[in-house]
TIVO-2410 file (N, C-alpha, C; in nm, 3 decimals):
# residues 102
REC num residu      c1      c2      c3 atome chaine
REC   1      M   5.138   9.354   9.331     N      A
REC   1      M   5.004   9.368   9.385    CA      A
REC   1      M   4.904   9.335   9.274     C      A
REC   2      S   4.845   9.220   9.283     N      A
REC   2      S   4.751   9.177   9.180    CA      A
REC   2      S   4.623   9.261   9.180     C      A
REC   3      N   4.598   9.335   9.286     N      A
REC   3      N   4.477   9.416   9.294    CA      A
REC   3      N   4.500   9.559   9.244     C      A
REC   4      C   4.615   9.585   9.180     N      A
REC   4      C   4.649   9.718   9.129    CA      A
REC   4      C   4.629   9.719   8.977     C      A
REC   5      R   4.550   9.816   8.929     N      A
REC   5      R   4.523   9.827   8.787    CA      A
REC   5      R   4.538   9.973   8.744     C      A
REC   6      R   4.588   9.993   8.623     N      A
REC   6      R   4.596  10.128   8.566    CA      A
REC   6      R   4.463  10.158   8.496     C      A
REC   7      T   4.407  10.276   8.523     N      A
REC   7      T   4.281  10.314   8.461    CA      A
REC   7      T   4.304  10.366   8.320     C      A
REC   8      E   4.197  10.388   8.246     N      A
REC   8      E   4.209  10.441   8.110    CA      A
REC   8      E   4.269  10.581   8.109     C      A
REC   9      F   4.272  10.648   8.224     N      A
REC   9      F   4.328  10.782   8.234    CA      A
REC   9      F   4.472  10.781   8.285     C      A
REC  10      G   4.529  10.662   8.305     N      A
REC  10      G   4.667  10.651   8.350    CA      A
REC  10      G   4.686  10.654   8.500     C      A
REC  11      N   4.577  10.657   8.576     N      A
REC  11      N   4.587  10.656   8.722    CA      A
REC  11      N   4.592  10.512   8.771     C      A
REC  12      L   4.633  10.495   8.896     N      A
REC  12      L   4.633  10.363   8.957    CA      A
REC  12      L   4.508  10.346   9.040     C      A
REC  13      N   4.446  10.230   9.029     N      A
REC  13      N   4.329  10.195   9.108    CA      A
REC  13      N   4.363  10.068   9.183     C      A
REC  14      I   4.365  10.077   9.315     N      A
REC  14      I   4.400   9.962   9.397    CA      A
REC  14      I   4.276   9.919   9.474     C      A
REC  15      G   4.228   9.801   9.444     N      A
REC  15      G   4.110   9.748   9.510    CA      A
REC  15      G   4.148   9.685   9.644     C      A
REC  16      T   4.071   9.716   9.747     N      A
REC  16      T   4.098   9.660   9.880    CA      A
REC  16      T   3.969   9.608   9.941     C      A
REC  17      R   3.986   9.522  10.039     N      A
REC  17      R   3.873   9.474  10.117    CA      A
REC  17      R   3.863   9.561  10.242     C      A
REC  18      V   3.742   9.596  10.281     N      A
REC  18      V   3.723   9.666  10.408    CA      A
REC  18      V   3.723   9.561  10.517     C      A
REC  19      V   3.816   9.575  10.610     N      A
REC  19      V   3.821   9.478  10.719    CA      A
REC  19      V   3.807   9.545  10.855     C      A
REC  20      S   3.886   9.645  10.883     N      A
REC  20      S   3.883   9.702  11.017    CA      A
REC  20      S   3.783   9.816  11.033     C      A
REC  21      R   3.738   9.875  10.924     N      A
REC  21      R   3.645   9.986  10.938    CA      A
REC  21      R   3.505   9.948  10.894     C      A
REC  22      S   3.474   9.822  10.906     N      A
REC  22      S   3.340   9.780  10.866    CA      A
REC  22      S   3.238   9.829  10.968     C      A
REC  23      K   3.114   9.828  10.928     N      A
REC  23      K   3.007   9.876  11.015    CA      A
REC  23      K   3.007   9.805  11.149     C      A
REC  24      G   3.041   9.679  11.150     N      A
REC  24      G   3.039   9.603  11.275    CA      A
REC  24      G   3.144   9.647  11.376     C      A
REC  25      S   3.245   9.718  11.331     N      A
REC  25      S   3.349   9.763  11.425    CA      A
REC  25      S   3.357   9.916  11.429     C      A
REC  26      T   3.249   9.984  11.393     N      A
REC  26      T   3.243  10.130  11.398    CA      A
REC  26      T   3.138  10.172  11.500     C      A
REC  27      Y   3.177  10.264  11.587     N      A
REC  27      Y   3.088  10.311  11.694    CA      A
REC  27      Y   3.082  10.463  11.696     C      A
REC  28      V   2.970  10.516  11.739     N      A
REC  28      V   2.955  10.658  11.766    CA      A
REC  28      V   2.975  10.676  11.916     C      A
REC  29      A   3.067  10.765  11.955     N      A
REC  29      A   3.089  10.794  12.097    CA      A
REC  29      A   2.990  10.901  12.140     C      A
REC  30      T   2.900  10.866  12.231     N      A
REC  30      T   2.794  10.959  12.273    CA      A
REC  30      T   2.737  10.916  12.407     C      A
REC  31      D   2.686  11.012  12.477     N      A
REC  31      D   2.613  10.982  12.600    CA      A
REC  31      D   2.462  10.989  12.576     C      A
REC  32      T   2.424  11.002  12.448     N      A
REC  32      T   2.281  11.001  12.412    CA      A
REC  32      T   2.259  10.901  12.299     C      A
REC  33      P   2.274  10.773  12.329     N      A
REC  33      P   2.262  10.672  12.222    CA      A
REC  33      P   2.124  10.669  12.157     C      A
REC  34      E   2.024  10.719  12.225     N      A
REC  34      E   1.890  10.721  12.167    CA      A
REC  34      E   1.878  10.815  12.048     C      A
REC  35      H   1.977  10.903  12.030     N      A
REC  35      H   1.977  10.995  11.916    CA      A
REC  35      H   2.047  10.939  11.793     C      A
REC  36      H   2.092  10.814  11.799     N      A
REC  36      H   2.171  10.756  11.691    CA      A
REC  36      H   2.115  10.621  11.651     C      A
REC  37      S   2.122  10.593  11.522     N      A
REC  37      S   2.074  10.464  11.472    CA      A
REC  37      S   2.188  10.362  11.463     C      A
REC  38      D   2.314  10.409  11.472     N      A
REC  38      D   2.428  10.319  11.465    CA      A
REC  38      D   2.471  10.275  11.605     C      A
REC  39      Q   2.565  10.179  11.609     N      A
REC  39      Q   2.617  10.134  11.738    CA      A
REC  39      Q   2.680  10.250  11.813     C      A
REC  40      T   2.668  10.250  11.944     N      A
REC  40      T   2.727  10.357  12.023    CA      A
REC  40      T   2.809  10.300  12.138     C      A
REC  41      I   2.901  10.383  12.187     N      A
REC  41      I   2.970  10.358  12.314    CA      A
REC  41      I   2.965  10.489  12.391     C      A
REC  42      S   2.974  10.479  12.521     N      A
REC  42      S   2.970  10.600  12.603    CA      A
REC  42      S   3.098  10.680  12.585     C      A
REC  43      R   3.092  10.808  12.620     N      A
REC  43      R   3.212  10.893  12.613    CA      A
REC  43      R   3.319  10.839  12.708     C      A
REC  44      A   3.279  10.785  12.821     N      A
REC  44      A   3.376  10.729  12.917    CA      A
REC  44      A   3.447  10.607  12.856     C      A
REC  45      E   3.371  10.521  12.790     N      A
REC  45      E   3.432  10.404  12.725    CA      A
REC  45      E   3.523  10.449  12.611     C      A
REC  46      Y   3.481  10.549  12.535     N      A
REC  46      Y   3.565  10.603  12.429    CA      A
REC  46      Y   3.697  10.653  12.487     C      A
REC  47      S   3.692  10.727  12.596     N      A
REC  47      S   3.815  10.779  12.659    CA      A
REC  47      S   3.906  10.666  12.703     C      A
REC  48      R   3.848  10.559  12.758     N      A
REC  48      R   3.927  10.444  12.802    CA      A
REC  48      R   3.998  10.380  12.683     C      A
REC  49      V   3.926  10.357  12.575     N      A
REC  49      V   3.984  10.294  12.456    CA      A
REC  49      V   4.088  10.386  12.393     C      A
REC  50      A   4.060  10.516  12.388     N      A
REC  50      A   4.156  10.612  12.331    CA      A
REC  50      A   4.287  10.613  12.412     C      A
REC  51      R   4.277  10.604  12.544     N      A
REC  51      R   4.399  10.598  12.627    CA      A
REC  51      R   4.479  10.472  12.597     C      A
REC  52      M   4.409  10.359  12.583     N      A
REC  52      M   4.478  10.233  12.549    CA      A
REC  52      M   4.549  10.247  12.414     C      A
REC  53      Q   4.482  10.306  12.317     N      A
REC  53      Q   4.540  10.325  12.185    CA      A
REC  53      Q   4.662  10.417  12.192     C      A
REC  54      D   4.650  10.528  12.262     N      A
REC  54      D   4.763  10.621  12.275    CA      A
REC  54      D   4.882  10.555  12.344     C      A
REC  55      D   4.855  10.475  12.447     N      A
REC  55      D   4.963  10.404  12.517    CA      A
REC  55      D   5.033  10.307  12.423     C      A
REC  56      Y   4.957  10.238  12.340     N      A
REC  56      Y   5.014  10.143  12.245    CA      A
REC  56      Y   5.098  10.216  12.140     C      A
REC  57      I   5.042  10.322  12.082     N      A
REC  57      I   5.113  10.398  11.978    CA      A
REC  57      I   5.244  10.456  12.031     C      A
REC  58      R   5.242  10.500  12.154     N      A
REC  58      R   5.360  10.560  12.214    CA      A
REC  58      R   5.479  10.464  12.215     C      A
REC  59      T   5.455  10.334  12.210     N      A
REC  59      T   5.563  10.234  12.217    CA      A
REC  59      T   5.602  10.177  12.082     C      A
REC  60      R   5.546  10.231  11.974     N      A
REC  60      R   5.570  10.176  11.840    CA      A
REC  60      R   5.625  10.282  11.746     C      A
REC  61      D   5.701  10.236  11.644     N      A
REC  61      D   5.740  10.324  11.534    CA      A
REC  61      D   5.620  10.337  11.443     C      A
REC  62      M   5.585  10.461  11.411     N      A
REC  62      M   5.466  10.487  11.331    CA      A
REC  62      M   5.504  10.565  11.205     C      A
REC  63      L   5.426  10.546  11.100     N      A
REC  63      L   5.438  10.626  10.978    CA      A
REC  63      L   5.321  10.723  10.975     C      A
REC  64      V   5.348  10.845  10.935     N      A
REC  64      V   5.242  10.945  10.920    CA      A
REC  64      V   5.248  10.995  10.777     C      A
REC  65      I   5.138  10.982  10.707     N      A
REC  65      I   5.128  11.030  10.568    CA      A
REC  65      I   5.018  11.133  10.564     C      A
REC  66      E   5.053  11.254  10.520     N      A
REC  66      E   4.956  11.361  10.511    CA      A
REC  66      E   4.930  11.395  10.366     C      A
REC  67      G   4.806  11.417  10.332     N      A
REC  67      G   4.771  11.449  10.195    CA      A
REC  67      G   4.629  11.501  10.189     C      A
REC  68      F   4.565  11.473  10.079     N      A
REC  68      F   4.429  11.520  10.056    CA      A
REC  68      F   4.345  11.410   9.996     C      A
REC  69      I   4.216  11.416  10.022     N      A
REC  69      I   4.119  11.330   9.954    CA      A
REC  69      I   4.054  11.418   9.848     C      A
REC  70      G   4.069  11.379   9.723     N      A
REC  70      G   4.018  11.458   9.612    CA      A
REC  70      G   4.129  11.542   9.552     C      A
REC  71      N   4.112  11.580   9.427     N      A
REC  71      N   4.217  11.658   9.361    CA      A
REC  71      N   4.175  11.799   9.325     C      A
REC  72      D   4.049  11.834   9.342     N      A
REC  72      D   4.003  11.970   9.314    CA      A
REC  72      D   4.026  12.055   9.439     C      A
REC  73      P   4.114  12.155   9.431     N      A
REC  73      P   4.146  12.235   9.550    CA      A
REC  73      P   4.023  12.296   9.619     C      A
REC  74      E   3.918  12.320   9.544     N      A
REC  74      E   3.798  12.379   9.604    CA      A
REC  74      E   3.721  12.280   9.689     C      A
REC  75      F   3.732  12.151   9.658     N      A
REC  75      F   3.652  12.051   9.728    CA      A
REC  75      F   3.732  11.949   9.807     C      A
REC  76      R   3.861  11.942   9.787     N      A
REC  76      R   3.939  11.838   9.856    CA      A
REC  76      R   3.945  11.867  10.006     C      A
REC  77      T   3.972  11.763  10.080     N      A
REC  77      T   3.979  11.776  10.226    CA      A
REC  77      T   4.111  11.715  10.275     C      A
REC  78      P   4.173  11.776  10.375     N      A
REC  78      P   4.299  11.720  10.426    CA      A
REC  78      P   4.275  11.583  10.490     C      A
REC  79      A   4.374  11.497  10.480     N      A
REC  79      A   4.365  11.364  10.539    CA      A
REC  79      A   4.500  11.326  10.598     C      A
REC  80      R   4.498  11.252  10.706     N      A
REC  80      R   4.621  11.204  10.769    CA      A
REC  80      R   4.605  11.056  10.798     C      A
REC  81      L   4.700  10.976  10.753     N      A
REC  81      L   4.703  10.833  10.782    CA      A
REC  81      L   4.817  10.809  10.879     C      A
REC  82      V   4.785  10.747  10.992     N      A
REC  82      V   4.886  10.708  11.090    CA      A
REC  82      V   4.877  10.556  11.100     C      A
REC  83      I   4.989  10.490  11.072     N      A
REC  83      I   4.989  10.344  11.070    CA      A
REC  83      I   5.118  10.291  11.132     C      A
REC  84      E   5.106  10.181  11.201     N      A
REC  84      E   5.223  10.120  11.264    CA      A
REC  84      E   5.319  10.075  11.154     C      A
REC  85      K   5.444  10.115  11.167     N      A
REC  85      K   5.544  10.085  11.064    CA      A
REC  85      K   5.551   9.935  11.033     C      A
REC  86      A   5.546   9.853  11.135     N      A
REC  86      A   5.556   9.708  11.117    CA      A
REC  86      A   5.441   9.651  11.035     C      A
REC  87      N   5.328   9.720  11.032     N      A
REC  87      N   5.211   9.670  10.961    CA      A
REC  87      N   5.177   9.749  10.836     C      A
REC  88      A   5.264   9.840  10.797     N      A
REC  88      A   5.235   9.926  10.682    CA      A
REC  88      A   5.229   9.844  10.555     C      A
REC  89      N   5.123   9.861  10.481     N      A
REC  89      N   5.106   9.797  10.351    CA      A
REC  89      N   5.055   9.906  10.257     C      A
REC  90      I   5.146   9.995  10.223     N      A
REC  90      I   5.110  10.113  10.146    CA      A
REC  90      I   5.159  10.092  10.003     C      A
REC  91      A   5.069  10.106   9.907     N      A
REC  91      A   5.098  10.072   9.768    CA      A
REC  91      A   5.225  10.138   9.717     C      A
REC  92      G   5.247  10.263   9.746     N      A
REC  92      G   5.364  10.335   9.695    CA      A
REC  92      G   5.495  10.280   9.748     C      A
REC  93      M   5.489  10.197   9.849     N      A
REC  93      M   5.610  10.143   9.908    CA      A
REC  93      M   5.632   9.997   9.867     C      A
REC  94      Q   5.553   9.946   9.777     N      A
REC  94      Q   5.558   9.805   9.742    CA      A
REC  94      Q   5.651   9.776   9.624     C      A
REC  95      G   5.702   9.879   9.557     N      A
REC  95      G   5.788   9.855   9.441    CA      A
REC  95      G   5.711   9.793   9.327     C      A
REC  96      H   5.584   9.820   9.317     N      A
REC  96      H   5.501   9.764   9.210    CA      A
REC  96      H   5.546   9.822   9.076     C      A
REC  97      P   5.556   9.740   8.971     N      A
REC  97      P   5.602   9.790   8.841    CA      A
REC  97      P   5.523   9.908   8.789     C      A
REC  98      L   5.390   9.910   8.810     N      A
REC  98      L   5.312  10.022   8.761    CA      A
REC  98      L   5.347  10.150   8.834     C      A
REC  99      L   5.382  10.139   8.961     N      A
REC  99      L   5.415  10.257   9.038    CA      A
REC  99      L   5.553  10.310   9.004     C      A
REC 100      S   5.645  10.224   8.967     N      A
REC 100      S   5.782  10.268   8.946    CA      A
REC 100      S   5.804  10.329   8.808     C      A
REC 101      R   5.702  10.333   8.722     N      A
REC 101      R   5.716  10.390   8.589    CA      A
REC 101      R   5.714  10.542   8.589     C      A
REC 102      H   5.672  10.602   8.697     N      A
REC 102      H   5.657  10.749   8.701    CA      A
REC 102      H   5.788  10.814   8.739     C      A
***
């Protein structure tokens, strides 16, 4: 991974491009779009899309990775990544030389 670099503190920093979560593809689900400055979709449309997503996920092998964002126990927040196994591109699974030194 050419975008993986070790920091001066010995941590790994992997630079990525934002592609699927860009502002252009992010919506607020609401029935009061006038209260929001960002793009919105109705709650009914959200439910329709969520059903399509659930139906798709149900037919695929998925990876679930649970962890935290942040390392200070007082401020960190739980996080869960769910990704289709066939499309997983997770740094720890790439066999990168920097990762395998630990």
